[in-house]
Each structure stands twice: as structure tokens, then as C-alpha cells.
C-alpha positions in Angstrom: 0.0 0.0 0.0 2.8 2.4 0.9 4.6 1.8 -2.4 1.5 2.5 -4.4 1.0 5.7 -2.5 4.6 6.7 -3.0 4.5 6.1 -6.7 1.2 8.0 -7.2 2.1 11.0 -5.1 5.6 11.3 -6.3 4.8 11.0 -10.0 1.9 13.4 -10.0 3.6 15.9 -7.7 6.7 15.9 -9.9 4.5 16.5 -13.0 2.6 19.3 -11.4 5.8 20.8 -10.0 7.4 20.7 -13.4 4.5 22.4 -15.1 4.1 25.0 -12.3 7.8 26.0 -12.2 7.9 26.1 -16.0 4.9 28.4 -16.1 6.4 30.6 -13.3 9.7 30.8 -15.2 8.0 31.8 -18.4 5.9 34.5 -16.6 9.1 35.8 -14.9 10.9 36.0 -18.2 8.0 37.9 -19.8 7.9 40.3 -16.8 4.3 39.5 -16.0 4.8 37.5 -12.9 4.4 40.2 -10.3 2.1 42.4 -12.3 -0.6 39.7 -12.8 -0.4 38.1 -9.3 -3.9 37.1 -8.3 -5.6 35.0 -5.6 -5.4 32.0 -7.9 -1.6 32.3 -8.2 -1.3 32.4 -4.4 -3.5 29.3 -4.2 -1.5 27.5 -6.7 1.8 28.3 -4.9 0.3 27.0 -1.6 -1.0 23.9 -3.4 2.4 23.2 -4.9 4.1 23.6 -1.6 1.6 21.3 0.1 1.9 18.5 -2.4 5.7 18.7 -2.4 5.8 18.7 1.4 3.2 15.9 1.7 4.8 13.7 -1.0 8.2 14.1 0.6 7.1 13.6 4.2 5.0 10.5 3.1 8.2 8.6 2.4 9.2 8.7 6.1 6.2 9.8 8.1 3.1 8.3 6.5 0.6 9.9 8.9 1.9 13.5 8.4 2.4 13.1 4.6 -1.0 11.5 4.2 -2.7 14.2 6.1 -1.0 17.0 4.2 -1.8 15.3 0.9 -5.5 14.9 1.9 -5.6 18.6 2.9 -4.0 19.6 -0.5 -6.4 17.4 -2.4 -9.5 18.7 -0.6 -8.3 22.3 -1.0 -7.8 21.8 -4.7 -11.1 19.9 -5.0 -12.9 22.9 -3.5 -11.0 25.5 -5.5 -11.6 23.8 -8.8 -15.2 23.1 -7.9 -16.0 26.7 -7.1 -13.8 28.6 -9.5 -13.7 26.5 -12.7 -16.5 26.3 -15.3 -18.9 23.4 -14.8 -17.6 21.5 -17.8 -14.0 21.4 -16.4 -14.5 18.6 -14.0 -11.6 16.7 -15.5 -9.4 19.3 -13.9 -11.0 18.5 -10.6 -10.1 14.9 -10.9 -6.6 15.5 -12.3 -5.6 18.0 -9.6 -7.2 16.4 -6.5 -7.9 12.7 -6.9 -4.3 11.4 -7.0 -3.4 13.2 -3.8 -6.6 12.2 -2.0 -6.0 8.6 -3.1 -2.3 8.6 -2.0 -3.1 10.4 1.2 -5.7 7.8 2.1 -3.3 5.0 1.2 -0.6 6.5 3.4 -3.0 6.7 6.3 -4.2 3.1 5.8 -0.6 1.9 5.7 0.3 4.0 8.8 -2.7 2.6 10.8 -1.9 -1.0 9.9 1.8 -0.7 10.5 1.2 1.1 13.8 -0.8 -1.9 15.0 1.8 -4.4 13.7 4.8 -2.5 15.2 3.1 -2.4 18.6 2.5 -6.1 18.6 6.2 -6.8 17.6 7.3 -4.6 20.5 5.6 -6.7 23.1 6.6 -10.0 21.4 3.3 -11.0 19.9 3.3 -12.2 16.3 0.1 -11.1 14.4 -2.1 -14.0 13.3 -2.3 -12.9 9.7 1.5 -13.0 9.3 2.8 -16.2 7.6 
């Protein structure tokens, strides 16, 4: 479960980071970056920071990374739902679903591993372990 969450969050976060940074570089080169700064630009910066932070933390701290990814996914879900045209729901799925899915998978893995680690600490082997 953890590896699936890692692949999904890392691949999609890298793709979005690549596009966002490329867009910001082109805006900076054209001299329009600071002149056309809007609420949507601030929201996208916060979103990119959250997905980078959540994807990175998810590799070591599944509970924190998963929680941050779910927050980023829900935030983008609400932003796209309220600010995009009704026919642009593909954007809603592309920008929020991978992070919601990987965040939930991280939290499922964390919950299961927390239980297993606690049992190993006290010397009990879980029944479902071969």
C-alpha cells in the first residue's frame, strides 16, 4: 500500500511541480509574474508547496504526509469546484484525486503498521503473518 501511495504521489507531484515551475519561469521571463499576481496564483503556490511537502514527508512519516496530501487534495477539489467552469471537472479529478488517493493509502498503511509494530514490540506475532 505504501509503495503505491509513494508512486502515485511522487509521480503526479513531480509532474505538477514541473509544469508550475515552468509556467512561473516563463511568466518571470516575460515580466508579468508580479504584475498579474492574483488569488489563484497564491492558491497554486500554496498547493504546490503542500503537495511537495506531503509527498516528501510521506516517504518517512506516513501519517503526516498522508494528512498533508489529503488537505491539499481537498483544497484543490474545493477550489476547482468553485472557480472553474462546470464542464471542467476533468481538472477537478486530475488535480485532486491522485493526492486524495495517495493520502488515504498512506494513512491506511500507517494505521496497519502502527498496530503491527506495537505487537512486535511486546513480542506477539500477528495471526495474519505467515
